[in-house]
C-alpha positions as CSV (number, residue, x, y, z in Angstrom):
1,X,64.4,-11.0,-8.2
2,X,65.7,-8.4,-10.7
3,X,63.7,-6.9,-13.5
4,X,64.0,-3.5,-14.9
5,X,66.8,-2.6,-13.4
6,X,65.1,-3.1,-9.8
7,X,66.0,-5.9,-7.1
8,X,62.5,-6.8,-5.5
9,X,61.0,-9.5,-3.4
10,X,59.1,-11.8,-5.2
11,X,56.6,-12.4,-2.1
12,X,56.0,-8.6,-1.2
13,X,57.5,-6.6,-4.2
14,X,59.2,-4.6,-1.9
15,X,63.1,-3.8,-2.4
16,X,65.9,-6.0,-1.3
17,X,69.1,-4.7,0.1
18,X,71.4,-7.4,0.1
19,X,71.1,-11.3,0.2
20,X,68.2,-13.4,-0.2
21,X,66.2,-12.7,2.6
22,X,63.5,-9.8,2.3
23,X,63.8,-7.4,5.3
24,X,60.1,-6.8,5.1
25,X,58.1,-10.2,4.8
26,X,61.0,-12.1,6.0
27,X,61.0,-14.5,3.3
28,X,63.7,-16.5,1.4
29,X,63.7,-15.7,-2.3
30,X,65.1,-19.2,-3.4
31,X,62.3,-21.1,-1.7
32,X,59.6,-19.8,-4.2
33,X,58.5,-22.4,-6.7
34,X,56.2,-22.2,-9.4
35,X,54.0,-24.4,-11.1
36,X,54.3,-25.1,-14.9
37,X,51.0,-22.9,-15.6
38,X,52.3,-19.9,-13.8
39,X,54.0,-17.1,-15.5
40,X,58.0,-16.5,-14.6
41,X,58.6,-13.9,-12.0
42,X,59.9,-11.1,-13.4
43,X,57.7,-11.1,-16.3
44,X,57.0,-7.6,-17.8
45,X,53.4,-6.9,-19.3
46,X,51.9,-4.0,-21.0
47,X,55.3,-2.4,-20.7
48,X,54.8,-1.4,-16.9
49,X,53.9,-4.3,-15.0
50,X,56.3,-6.8,-13.4
51,X,55.1,-10.0,-12.4
52,X,55.9,-11.6,-8.8
53,X,54.7,-14.8,-7.2
54,X,51.1,-15.9,-7.2
55,X,48.9,-15.2,-4.4
56,X,45.7,-16.9,-5.5
57,X,44.3,-19.5,-8.0
58,X,41.0,-20.7,-9.3
59,X,39.4,-22.2,-11.9
60,X,39.0,-19.3,-13.9
61,X,42.4,-17.5,-13.4
62,X,45.8,-16.9,-11.4
63,X,46.3,-13.8,-9.3
64,X,49.9,-12.8,-9.0
65,X,51.4,-9.8,-6.9
66,X,52.8,-7.0,-9.4
67,X,54.5,-4.1,-9.4
68,X,53.9,-0.8,-11.4
69,X,57.3,0.9,-12.3
70,X,55.5,3.8,-13.4
71,X,53.6,4.8,-10.3
72,X,56.0,2.5,-8.2
73,X,53.4,0.7,-6.2
74,X,52.2,-2.6,-5.8
75,X,49.4,-4.2,-7.5
76,X,47.0,-7.4,-7.8
77,X,46.9,-8.4,-11.5
78,X,44.3,-11.0,-12.3
79,X,45.0,-13.5,-15.7
80,X,42.3,-15.4,-17.3
81,X,43.2,-18.7,-17.5
82,X,40.1,-21.3,-17.7
83,X,41.9,-24.5,-16.6
84,X,39.3,-26.5,-18.3
85,X,40.0,-25.1,-21.9
86,X,43.7,-23.8,-22.4
87,X,46.8,-25.0,-21.4
88,X,50.6,-23.3,-21.4
89,X,54.0,-24.8,-22.8
90,X,55.0,-25.9,-19.4
91,X,57.8,-27.8,-20.7
92,X,60.2,-24.8,-21.7
93,X,58.3,-22.5,-19.3
94,X,59.3,-19.2,-20.7
95,X,56.2,-18.3,-23.3
96,X,53.2,-17.2,-22.0
97,X,50.9,-17.8,-24.4
98,X,48.1,-19.7,-24.1
99,X,47.2,-23.1,-26.3
100,X,44.0,-24.5,-27.1
101,X,43.7,-27.8,-28.7
102,X,39.9,-28.3,-30.3
103,X,37.9,-25.7,-32.2
104,X,34.9,-26.1,-30.0
105,X,37.2,-25.1,-26.8
106,X,38.4,-22.0,-28.7
107,X,34.9,-20.6,-29.7
108,X,33.9,-20.9,-25.7
109,X,37.2,-19.8,-24.6
110,X,36.6,-16.5,-26.8
111,X,33.0,-16.3,-25.1
112,X,34.2,-16.3,-21.9
113,X,36.9,-13.8,-22.6
114,X,34.8,-11.2,-24.1
115,X,32.3,-11.7,-20.9
116,X,35.5,-11.2,-18.6
117,X,36.2,-8.0,-20.5
118,X,32.4,-6.7,-20.4
119,X,32.4,-7.5,-16.4
120,X,35.7,-6.1,-15.9
121,X,34.3,-2.8,-17.2
122,X,31.3,-2.9,-14.9
123,X,33.2,-3.9,-11.7
124,X,35.3,-0.9,-12.2
125,X,32.3,1.4,-11.3
126,X,32.4,-0.2,-7.6
127,X,36.0,1.1,-7.2
128,X,34.5,3.7,-4.7
129,X,33.2,1.1,-2.1
130,X,35.2,-0.2,0.9
131,X,34.8,-3.5,0.7
132,X,35.5,-4.0,-2.9
133,X,39.0,-4.1,-4.3
134,X,39.6,-1.2,-6.4
135,X,39.8,-2.1,-10.4
136,X,43.1,0.1,-12.0
137,X,43.4,-1.3,-15.5
138,X,42.4,-4.0,-17.9
139,X,44.8,-5.0,-20.8
140,X,45.2,-8.2,-23.2
141,X,48.2,-9.9,-23.9
142,X,49.6,-13.6,-24.4
143,X,46.2,-14.5,-26.1
144,X,44.4,-13.8,-22.7
145,X,43.2,-10.9,-20.5
146,X,44.5,-9.4,-17.3
147,X,42.6,-7.4,-15.0
148,X,45.3,-5.0,-12.6
149,X,43.5,-4.3,-9.1
150,X,44.6,-2.8,-6.1
151,X,46.9,-5.0,-3.9
152,X,45.6,-5.7,-0.3
153,X,48.1,-5.9,2.1
154,X,46.6,-8.4,4.7
155,X,45.9,-12.0,5.2
156,X,43.1,-14.2,4.0
157,X,40.2,-15.0,6.2
158,X,40.7,-19.0,5.8
159,X,44.3,-18.4,6.9
160,X,43.3,-16.1,9.8
161,X,40.7,-18.8,11.2
162,X,43.2,-21.3,10.7
163,X,45.5,-19.4,12.8
164,X,43.6,-18.0,15.6
165,X,40.5,-20.2,15.7
166,X,36.6,-19.6,15.3
167,X,35.6,-15.8,15.6
168,X,32.9,-14.7,18.1
169,X,29.4,-13.7,16.8
170,X,29.7,-9.7,17.7
171,X,33.1,-9.8,15.4
172,X,31.4,-11.5,12.7
173,X,28.5,-9.2,12.4
174,X,31.4,-6.3,12.6
175,X,33.4,-7.8,9.6
176,X,30.8,-8.7,7.3
177,X,28.5,-5.9,7.6
178,X,30.5,-3.8,4.8
179,X,30.7,-6.6,2.4
180,X,27.2,-6.8,2.5
181,X,26.8,-3.4,1.5
182,X,29.3,-3.7,-1.0
183,X,27.2,-6.8,-2.3
184,X,24.0,-5.3,-2.5
185,X,25.4,-2.2,-4.7
186,X,26.7,-4.8,-7.2
187,X,23.3,-7.0,-7.2
188,X,21.6,-3.6,-7.9
189,X,23.7,-3.5,-11.2
190,X,22.9,-7.2,-12.3
191,X,26.1,-8.6,-11.4
192,X,27.0,-11.8,-8.8
193,X,30.5,-12.6,-7.7
194,X,29.8,-16.3,-7.7
195,X,32.8,-17.3,-5.6
196,X,32.5,-15.8,-2.1
197,X,34.7,-17.8,-0.1
198,X,37.3,-17.3,2.9
199,X,40.1,-17.5,0.0
200,X,38.5,-14.3,-1.3
201,X,38.2,-12.3,1.7
202,X,41.3,-10.4,2.7
203,X,41.7,-8.9,6.0
204,X,43.8,-5.8,5.6
205,X,45.8,-3.8,8.2
206,X,43.0,-1.6,9.2
207,X,40.9,-4.5,10.3
208,X,38.4,-4.5,7.7
209,X,37.5,-7.4,5.1
210,X,38.0,-6.6,1.2
211,X,36.1,-9.0,-1.3
212,X,38.6,-9.8,-4.3
213,X,38.4,-12.3,-7.4
214,X,35.6,-11.5,-9.3
215,X,37.1,-13.2,-12.3
216,X,34.1,-15.6,-11.8
217,X,31.4,-12.7,-11.7
218,X,28.7,-12.9,-14.3
219,X,25.4,-11.2,-15.1
220,X,22.2,-12.0,-12.9
221,X,20.1,-14.7,-14.6
222,X,17.5,-15.0,-12.0
223,X,15.0,-13.9,-14.8
224,X,16.2,-15.9,-17.5
225,X,17.5,-19.6,-18.5
226,X,21.1,-19.4,-19.5
227,X,23.9,-21.7,-19.8
228,X,26.8,-20.7,-17.1
229,X,30.0,-22.5,-16.7
230,X,30.4,-24.8,-13.4
231,X,32.1,-23.0,-10.6
232,X,32.1,-24.2,-7.5
233,X,33.9,-24.4,-4.1
234,X,33.4,-27.5,-1.8
235,X,31.2,-26.1,1.2
236,X,30.7,-22.7,0.1
237,X,28.9,-23.0,-3.4
238,X,25.0,-23.2,-3.9
239,X,23.3,-26.2,-5.5
240,X,22.5,-24.5,-8.7
241,X,26.6,-23.7,-9.3
242,X,27.1,-27.4,-9.8
243,X,24.7,-27.4,-13.1
244,X,25.0,-25.6,-16.4
245,X,21.5,-24.5,-17.6
246,X,20.4,-22.9,-14.3
247,X,19.2,-19.8,-12.7
248,X,21.5,-18.0,-10.9
249,X,20.8,-14.8,-8.7
250,X,21.2,-12.7,-5.6
251,X,20.6,-15.9,-3.7
252,X,23.5,-17.7,-4.8
253,X,25.9,-15.0,-3.2
254,X,23.8,-15.1,-0.2
255,X,24.4,-18.8,0.4
256,X,28.3,-18.3,0.0
257,X,27.9,-15.5,2.1
258,X,26.2,-17.4,4.8
259,X,28.8,-20.6,4.3
260,X,31.6,-18.1,5.2
261,X,29.9,-16.9,8.2
262,X,29.4,-20.5,9.4
263,X,33.2,-21.1,8.8
264,X,34.1,-18.0,10.8
265,X,32.0,-19.0,13.9
266,X,32.6,-22.8,13.8
267,X,35.9,-22.9,12.3
268,X,35.1,-25.7,9.8
269,X,33.1,-25.4,6.3
270,X,29.4,-26.8,6.2
271,X,28.7,-29.8,3.8
272,X,28.5,-29.6,0.4
273,X,24.9,-28.9,-1.2
274,X,24.7,-32.0,-3.2
275,X,25.2,-34.1,0.1
276,X,23.0,-32.0,2.1
277,X,20.3,-33.1,-0.6
278,X,20.9,-36.7,1.0
279,X,21.3,-35.8,4.5
280,X,21.5,-32.3,5.9
281,X,23.5,-32.1,9.4
282,X,24.1,-28.6,9.0
283,X,21.2,-27.2,11.3
284,X,21.6,-29.8,13.9
285,X,25.2,-28.6,14.0
286,X,24.6,-25.3,14.4
287,X,22.4,-26.0,17.7
288,X,24.5,-28.3,18.9
289,X,27.5,-26.1,18.8
290,X,26.4,-22.8,19.0
291,X,24.8,-22.8,22.7
292,X,26.5,-19.1,22.7
293,X,25.1,-17.9,19.6
294,X,21.7,-15.5,19.5
295,X,18.3,-17.3,18.3
296,X,18.4,-14.0,15.5
297,X,22.0,-15.3,14.3
298,X,21.2,-19.1,13.7
299,X,18.0,-18.6,12.4
300,X,19.3,-16.2,9.6
301,X,21.9,-18.7,8.8
302,X,19.7,-21.7,8.6
303,X,17.5,-19.6,6.2
304,X,20.7,-18.2,4.1
305,X,22.1,-21.8,3.8
306,X,18.7,-23.3,2.6
307,X,19.8,-26.0,-0.3
308,X,16.6,-25.0,-2.1
309,X,16.8,-21.3,-3.7
310,X,13.6,-20.5,-3.1
311,X,13.7,-21.0,1.0
312,X,16.5,-18.7,1.0
313,X,16.9,-14.9,1.5
314,X,16.2,-13.3,-1.9
315,X,18.2,-10.0,-1.5
316,X,20.8,-9.2,0.8
317,X,18.8,-6.1,2.2
318,X,16.6,-8.4,3.8
319,X,19.1,-10.7,5.3
320,X,20.5,-7.4,6.9
321,X,17.4,-6.1,8.1
322,X,17.0,-9.5,10.2
323,X,20.8,-9.6,11.2
324,X,21.3,-6.2,12.2
325,X,18.2,-5.1,14.0
326,X,20.2,-4.3,17.4
327,X,23.6,-2.9,17.0
328,X,25.5,-2.0,20.1
329,X,27.1,1.6,21.1
330,X,30.9,0.4,19.8
331,X,29.2,-0.3,16.5
332,X,27.7,3.0,16.3
333,X,30.9,4.4,17.0
334,X,32.6,2.8,14.3
335,X,33.0,4.5,11.2
336,X,31.5,1.3,9.1
337,X,28.4,2.2,10.8
338,X,27.9,5.8,9.6
339,X,24.2,5.3,7.8
340,X,23.1,3.6,11.0
341,X,25.0,6.5,13.4
342,X,23.5,9.0,11.1
343,X,20.0,7.9,11.7
344,X,20.5,7.9,15.5
345,X,21.6,11.5,15.6
346,X,20.3,13.5,12.8
347,X,16.6,12.4,14.1
348,X,17.0,14.2,17.5
349,X,18.8,17.0,16.0
350,X,16.2,17.8,13.4
351,X,13.5,17.3,15.8
352,X,15.0,19.6,18.4
353,X,15.6,22.2,15.7
354,X,12.2,22.0,14.9
355,X,10.5,22.2,18.5
356,X,12.9,25.0,19.3
357,X,11.2,27.1,15.9
358,X,7.6,26.4,17.5
359,X,8.7,27.4,20.9
360,X,9.8,30.8,19.4
361,X,6.7,31.0,17.4
362,X,4.4,30.7,20.2
363,X,6.7,33.2,22.3
364,X,6.2,36.2,19.5
365,X,2.5,35.2,19.3
366,X,2.0,35.5,23.0
367,X,4.0,39.0,23.4
368,X,1.6,40.3,20.6
369,X,-1.6,38.7,22.5
370,X,-0.3,40.7,25.4
371,X,0.1,43.7,23.9
372,X,-3.3,43.7,22.4
373,X,-4.6,42.8,25.9
374,X,-3.1,46.2,27.3
375,X,-5.1,48.3,24.4
376,X,-8.3,46.8,25.6
377,X,-10.0,48.2,28.8
378,X,-9.5,46.6,32.1
379,X,-12.0,44.3,33.7
380,X,-12.9,46.9,36.6
381,X,-13.8,49.4,34.1
382,X,-15.4,46.9,32.2
383,X,-17.8,45.4,34.9
384,X,-18.6,49.7,36.3
385,X,-19.9,50.2,32.5
386,X,-21.8,47.1,32.6
387,X,-23.6,47.8,36.0
388,X,-24.7,51.4,34.8
389,X,-25.6,50.2,31.8
390,X,-27.5,47.7,33.9
391,X,-29.3,50.0,35.9
392,X,-30.5,52.1,32.9
393,X,-32.0,49.0,31.4
394,X,-34.0,48.2,34.6
395,X,-35.4,51.6,34.7
396,X,-36.5,51.8,31.0
397,X,-37.8,48.2,31.8
398,X,-40.3,49.9,34.8
399,X,-41.5,52.4,32.5
400,X,-42.4,50.0,30.0
401,X,-44.1,47.8,32.2
402,X,-46.3,50.3,33.3
403,X,-47.4,51.4,29.7
404,X,-48.3,47.7,29.0
405,X,-50.7,47.7,32.2
406,X,-52.4,50.8,31.5
407,X,-53.2,49.3,28.0
408,X,-54.4,46.0,29.1
409,X,-56.7,47.8,31.5
410,X,-58.3,50.0,28.7
411,X,-58.8,46.6,26.2
412,X,-60.3,45.0,29.1
413,X,-62.9,47.8,29.6
414,X,-63.7,47.6,25.9
415,X,-64.7,44.0,25.6
416,X,-67.8,43.9,27.3
417,X,-69.0,47.0,25.7
418,X,-68.5,45.5,22.1
419,X,-70.1,42.5,23.3
420,X,-73.0,44.4,24.4
421,X,-73.5,46.0,21.0
422,X,-73.0,42.6,19.4
423,X,-75.6,41.1,21.3
424,X,-78.2,44.0,20.5
425,X,-80.8,43.3,17.7
426,X,-81.1,45.0,14.6
427,X,-84.4,46.0,13.1
428,X,-85.4,44.3,10.0
429,X,-84.9,46.3,6.8
430,X,-88.4,46.8,4.7
431,X,-88.2,45.0,1.4
432,X,-89.7,46.9,-1.7
433,X,-92.3,45.0,-3.4
434,X,-91.5,44.7,-6.7
435,X,-93.7,46.1,-9.5
436,X,-96.3,44.0,-11.3
437,X,-95.7,43.2,-14.6
438,X,-98.0,41.4,-17.2
439,X,-96.6,38.1,-17.9
440,X,-97.9,35.7,-20.5
441,X,-100.5,33.0,-19.8
442,X,-97.7,30.4,-20.8
443,X,-95.4,31.7,-18.0
444,X,-98.1,32.3,-15.1
445,X,-97.2,29.0,-13.7
446,X,-93.2,29.8,-13.2
447,X,-94.3,33.5,-11.9
448,X,-96.1,31.7,-9.1
449,X,-93.8,29.1,-8.1
450,X,-91.2,32.1,-8.0
451,X,-93.5,34.3,-5.9
452,X,-94.1,31.4,-3.4
453,X,-90.4,31.0,-3.3
454,X,-89.6,34.7,-2.4
455,X,-92.3,34.5,0.0
456,X,-90.9,31.7,1.9
457,X,-87.3,33.4,1.9
458,X,-89.1,36.6,3.2
459,X,-90.5,34.7,6.3
460,X,-87.3,33.1,6.8
461,X,-85.3,36.4,7.1
462,X,-87.9,37.8,9.7
463,X,-87.5,35.1,11.5
464,X,-83.7,35.4,11.8
465,X,-84.1,39.1,12.1
466,X,-86.2,38.8,15.2
467,X,-84.1,36.0,16.7
468,X,-81.3,37.0,19.3
469,X,-77.8,36.9,17.8
470,X,-75.4,34.8,19.2
471,X,-72.2,35.9,20.5
472,X,-68.5,34.2,19.2
473,X,-68.3,32.3,22.1
474,X,-71.5,31.0,21.8
475,X,-70.8,29.9,18.2
476,X,-67.5,28.2,19.0
477,X,-69.2,26.3,21.7
478,X,-72.0,25.1,19.5
479,X,-69.2,23.8,16.8
480,X,-67.2,22.2,19.5
481,X,-70.8,20.2,20.4
482,X,-70.6,16.7,19.2
483,X,-73.5,15.5,17.3
484,X,-75.1,12.6,18.9
485,X,-75.8,10.0,16.5
486,X,-79.7,9.1,15.7
487,X,-80.4,5.6,17.0
488,X,-83.1,5.3,14.8
489,X,-81.4,5.8,11.7
490,X,-79.1,2.9,10.7
491,X,-75.4,3.7,9.7
492,X,-74.6,2.7,6.3
493,X,-71.5,3.0,4.1
494,X,-71.1,5.1,0.9
495,X,-71.6,2.0,-1.2
496,X,-75.0,1.2,0.5
497,X,-75.9,4.8,0.1
498,X,-75.8,4.6,-3.6
499,X,-77.4,1.4,-3.8
500,X,-80.5,2.8,-1.5
501,X,-80.9,6.0,-3.6
502,X,-81.0,3.7,-6.7
503,X,-82.6,0.6,-5.7
504,X,-86.3,0.4,-4.8
505,X,-89.1,2.6,-4.6
506,X,-89.8,5.0,-1.4
507,X,-93.6,4.1,-0.5
């Protein structure tokens, strides 16, 4: 294929030397046959990109291998070509323009084209992810749009399984983990791929899977009803992608991802979601053919392949948490598991550093305490000082005890003398006779009654003075004596006493 002064292989875009057989891919140039809707090899786009053979085709576009004449590198160029709306002049086969035969189709085509442009801009943000094909350029030509991506030199997963057969569990988990991590970032930005399949996963020369063909990617509609174009692949598309008016979200990509892992493990695609609505044979087939698989993986695939979207994993993170609980030592050393390896290394290292700081702090604290202890007196010196102080305290105590005993003896001798003085009787004091005064006749009787009362009080005082006085001990004994009740006098309540006082006459 000659274009712009270059002689390139139509299959791999490597320079041709002589003849029709490429020294790189070993393919004959004459064996290439294009389809009517494909652009001719050697077509130049945007003044810098040369098209080669078709390397992928779907319901939304055609992917060509390309060559950048400015940067001198191979590329993958995706042409927006919805098969249900447009067509190309396949009779002449020289024009690249697309044709639409109805106004309704033209309006729908323009809507899809604008969405393709916006989503291509969004995907350019994920070019740094390992498992995503990088976006290099985007332009419009021939009435359609073209997405320029980095070329992945490798083999598709579909071709790999056809040639080598099924893949083991350990290898499947290793290959799919970077793809899941990339999808997680894409879903966080509100975009779903909608076309995950073995055709769109390329195994490169470094043994990594790369996800390509974002032509069917759309905005996540899991939280709203939205009319979306029907896109499905037999066995890999979920049930919601068979309908127009339906919600689609990360769980749609999870179904396609689980179906791809099923294909890698068993070498065949699962039944379509429509067939499984009538009779679901996938779980039974997994139990029958997957005897060597772990229960964790089988249960994870069953949940990811659930026909009803509510029963599937709702996020990629949740699916990864259940599938990648235990990772082998080889996986930890692999560069694709850096996050896991960092967790296993950083945590012990940080704990060791912290423990070292704590031990050094304890060492310095101990040395400071030892310095303080050296400045304090020794135990022997303290004991001798305490013994001396103890002897002096004992001597002082004995002197105090002697003083206390002498004081107590004096008090005991003084007590009987005081009691004797208290027992002595005192002579009654002579009362002075009041002077007689003349009292009127009207008050004679009252005066006589007062004199009689005074006489009685004086007699009582003389009797009390003549009687011997009681000691303190005798008073307390008399107070403590219980009064004996009078048997002749009946007990009465306070209410009865009031009644006796006021009712009846005393005879």
